[in-house]
C-alpha positions in Angstrom: 0.0 0.0 0.0 1.4 3.4 -1.1 1.8 6.3 1.3 -1.0 8.1 -0.5 -3.3 5.3 0.4 -2.9 5.8 4.2 -6.3 7.3 5.4 -4.8 10.2 7.3 -2.5 11.2 4.3 -5.4 10.9 1.8 -7.6 13.0 4.0 -4.8 15.6 4.4 -4.4 15.8 0.7 -8.2 16.3 0.2 -8.2 19.0 2.9 -5.3 20.8 1.1 -7.1 20.5 -2.2 -10.4 21.8 -0.8 -8.6 24.7 1.1 -6.8 25.7 -2.1 -10.1 25.6 -4.1 -11.9 27.7 -1.4 -9.0 30.2 -1.4 -9.1 30.5 -5.1 -12.9 31.1 -5.1 -12.5 33.8 -2.4 -9.8 35.6 -4.4 -11.9 35.4 -7.5 -15.0 36.9 -5.8 -12.9 39.6 -4.2 -11.4 40.4 -7.6 -14.5 40.4 -9.7 -17.8 40.8 -7.7 -16.5 43.1 -5.0 -14.8 45.5 -7.4 -18.1 46.1 -9.2 -19.6 47.6 -6.1 -20.0 51.4 -6.4 -18.5 52.8 -3.1 -15.6 51.9 -0.9 -17.8 51.3 2.1 -19.7 48.5 0.4 -16.5 47.0 -1.1 -14.9 46.9 2.4 -17.8 45.1 4.1 -18.4 42.8 1.1 -14.7 41.8 1.1 -15.0 41.1 4.8 -18.1 39.0 4.3 -16.6 37.0 1.4 -13.5 36.3 3.6 -15.5 35.2 6.6 -17.7 33.1 4.3 -14.6 31.4 2.9 -13.4 30.7 6.5 -16.7 29.2 7.4 -16.8 27.0 4.3 -13.2 25.9 4.9 -14.0 25.0 8.6 -17.1 23.0 7.6 -15.2 21.2 4.8 -12.4 20.2 7.2 -15.0 19.1 9.7 -16.6 16.8 7.1 -13.2 15.4 6.0 -11.9 14.7 9.5 -15.3 14.0 11.1 -14.2 10.5 12.3 -11.2 12.1 14.2 -12.7 15.3 15.4 -15.5 13.7 17.4 -17.0 16.3 19.8 -15.0 19.1 18.2 -17.8 19.3 15.6 -20.2 20.6 18.2 -17.7 23.3 19.2 -17.3 24.4 15.6 -21.0 24.6 15.2 -21.3 26.8 18.3 -18.5 29.0 17.0 -20.3 29.3 13.6 -23.5 30.3 15.4 -21.6 33.0 17.3 -20.0 34.4 14.1 -23.5 34.5 12.5 -24.8 36.3 15.6 -22.0 38.9 15.5 -22.7 39.5 11.8 -26.5 39.7 12.1 -26.6 43.4 11.1 -24.5 42.7 8.0 -26.7 39.7 7.1 -29.8 41.8 7.8 -28.5 44.5 5.5 -27.8 42.0 2.7 -31.3 40.6 3.1 -32.7 44.1 3.0 -30.8 44.8 -0.2 -32.4 41.7 -1.8 -35.8 42.8 -0.6 -35.3 46.3 -2.0 -34.1 44.9 -5.3 -36.9 42.5 -5.9 -39.7 43.9 -3.7 -40.0 47.4 -5.3 -39.6 49.2 -2.0 -37.8 52.1 -3.8 -35.4 52.8 -6.6 -32.6 55.4 -7.2 -34.3 58.7 -7.8 -37.3 58.1 -5.5 -38.1 60.4 -2.7 -38.5 58.4 0.5 -38.5 58.5 4.3 -36.4 55.9 6.1 -36.0 55.8 9.8 -37.3 59.3 10.2 -35.0 60.7 7.5 -36.4 62.2 4.3 -34.4 62.4 1.1 -33.9 61.4 -2.5 -32.3 58.0 -3.1 -29.0 58.6 -4.9 -27.6 55.1 -4.5 -28.6 51.6 -3.2 -25.6 49.6 -2.1 -25.4 46.0 -0.9 -25.3 47.1 2.7 -26.6 50.7 2.8 -28.9 53.1 1.0 -27.6 56.6 0.4 -29.9 59.6 0.6 -29.6 63.3 -0.2 -31.4 64.7 2.9 -34.4 66.9 2.7 -35.9 69.2 5.4 -34.5 69.3 8.9 -33.5 72.9 9.5 -34.5 73.8 5.9 -38.2 74.5 5.3 -40.2 72.6 2.8 -38.8 70.0 0.3 -35.3 71.5 -0.1 -31.9 69.7 0.2 -29.8 70.3 3.3 -26.6 69.2 1.6 -26.0 66.3 3.9 -25.6 62.8 2.4 -27.1 60.1 4.7 -26.3 56.4 4.6 -28.9 54.1 6.1 -28.5 50.3 6.7 -30.7 48.3 4.3 -32.0 46.3 7.3 -34.2 49.3 8.2 -36.8 48.1 5.6 -37.6 45.2 8.1 -37.7 47.4 11.2 -39.5 50.6 10.3 -42.1 51.7 7.7 -40.8 52.9 4.3 -42.6 56.1 3.0 -42.2 56.4 -0.8 -43.3 59.8 -2.2 -42.8 58.9 -5.8 -42.7 55.1 -6.4 -46.2 54.0 -7.5 -47.9 57.4 -7.6 -45.6 60.4 -8.3 -48.2 63.0 -7.1 -49.1 64.3 -3.7 -52.2 66.0 -2.4 -51.3 69.4 -1.0 -53.3 72.1 0.7 -53.1 75.9 1.2 -55.2 77.6 3.8 -56.2 81.2 3.1 -57.8 83.4 5.9 -60.2 86.0 4.6 -61.9 88.7 6.7 -65.6 88.2 7.6 -66.5 91.5 6.0 -65.2 90.3 2.6 -67.4 89.1 -0.3 -67.1 85.4 0.3 -68.7 84.5 -3.1 -66.1 86.6 -4.9 -63.3 85.1 -2.8 -64.5 81.6 -3.7 -64.6 82.5 -7.4 -61.1 84.0 -7.4 -59.6 81.0 -5.6 -61.2 78.6 -8.0 -59.9 80.6 -11.0 -56.3 80.4 -9.6 -56.6 76.6 -9.1 -57.9 76.1 -12.6 -55.1 78.1 -14.1 -52.5 76.2 -12.1 -53.9 72.6 -12.6 -53.8 72.4 -16.4 -55.6 69.8 -18.5 -52.3 68.1 -19.3 -51.4 67.7 -15.6 -54.9 66.3 -14.8 -54.4 63.7 -17.6 -51.1 62.6 -16.1 -52.7 62.4 -12.7 -55.6 60.3 -13.9 -53.4 57.9 -15.8 -51.1 57.4 -12.8 -54.1 56.9 -10.5 -55.8 54.4 -12.8 -52.6 52.3 -12.8 -52.5 52.5 -9.0 -56.2 51.4 -8.7 -55.5 48.5 -11.1 -52.6 47.3 -9.0 -54.0 47.9 -5.4 -57.4 47.7 -3.7 -58.2 51.4 -3.7 -61.4 53.3 -4.0 -61.8 56.0 -6.6 -60.8 59.4 -5.1 -61.6 62.9 -6.3 -58.6 64.0 -8.4 -60.0 67.5 -9.3 -58.7 70.6 -7.5 -61.3 72.0 -5.1 -61.9 74.9 -2.7 -63.7 74.5 0.6 -64.8 77.0 3.2 -64.9 76.9 7.0 -66.2 79.7 9.2 -64.0 80.4 12.3 -64.2 83.0 15.1 -61.4 85.1 13.5 -61.9 84.8 9.7 -63.3 82.8 6.8 -60.9 80.0 6.1 -60.7 78.8 2.5 -58.7 75.6 1.9 -57.3 74.9 -1.6 -56.7 71.2 -2.2 -54.9 70.0 -5.3 -52.5 67.3 -6.7 -49.0 68.2 -7.5 -45.8 66.4 -8.7 -43.7 65.4 -5.7 -40.8 67.5 -6.9 -42.8 70.6 -7.6 -44.7 71.0 -4.3 -42.8 74.1 -3.2 -42.8 75.9 -6.5 -46.5 75.2 -7.1 -47.4 76.6 -3.7 -45.3 79.7 -4.4 -47.1 80.3 -7.8 -50.5 79.8 -6.3 -49.8 82.1 -3.3 -48.6 84.9 -5.6 -51.6 84.6 -7.9 -54.0 84.8 -4.9 -52.3 88.0 -3.7 -52.6 89.5 -7.1 -56.3 88.6 -7.4 -57.2 89.9 -4.0 -55.3 93.1 -4.6 -57.3 93.6 -7.9 -60.6 93.2 -6.1 -60.7 96.8 -5.0 -61.0 95.8 -1.3 -63.9 93.4 -1.9 -61.7 90.6 -0.6 -59.2 91.1 2.1 -56.8 88.7 3.8 -57.6 88.0 7.5 -55.2 88.1 10.4 -55.2 87.8 14.1 -56.3 91.2 15.6 -55.9 92.1 19.3 -58.1 94.9 20.6 -57.3 96.7 23.8 -60.4 97.9 25.7 -60.0 101.1 27.7 -61.0 100.5 31.4 -63.6 102.7 33.2 -62.2 105.6 35.0 -61.5 105.1 38.7 -61.8 107.9 41.3 -60.0 107.7 44.6 -60.9 110.0 47.5 -58.6 110.4 50.5 -59.9 111.7 53.8 -57.8 112.9 56.7 -58.5 111.4 60.1 -60.3 113.6 62.6 -58.3 114.8 65.6 -59.2 113.2 68.9 
């Protein structure tokens, strides 16, 4: 019997061959797949994950080859593998989140979303993190702050994902206009409706209806009113008109600006028939108070 036929020697050769194959695969993955990732952060963690995966596969392979000699050591290796998996649970969760994002239509690059309380436009989806250009915070309305935020993909399993543009790229927006009680409310209503009709053009309404029909066909939704409308509520201080309309998610601020300017121009041209309301404080003069002082009589 040759030396290569000795059980221990043959198993050692098989272990060396398996280890070399695993090492070659790890280097191949690091040289091809990892290099295609867009950012250095994803490449770093992906390289670590491939390396650790290679170690785990190598340990399991050696365990199978020397299973008759390792005995109870297999249990220890299994426990160690479970510990490694527990330590990398955030990485594994992020990779699972990336798979869910890629195939579950949560969002795509260019969408406006809110993840973990952070609003922004998706500028990149990595294997571990989603990168947003932040909106809001100390900046009013839907404007960029300039901060780039990276959020772990595992957030899609932990918190709700708000997508402003994915399936229906329009938002309902409202503007509340206070008008004085002494104003002509019929004229005010007419002027506000004219402003909305000029802003919400026929082409925009066609786009809205087409997008809404696709959404209704895909989900269980009731038909909603898509037409712009004006409503009136009487308050103690003024007549409150509410303008409700649909707008593209990227044009919310500019549309509100145009509508507000047009309303001011229409009210100014009404020759005082319609005036904006505001909180007014009236100081009431108290009644006069007379004080009489009497000297005490001498004893």
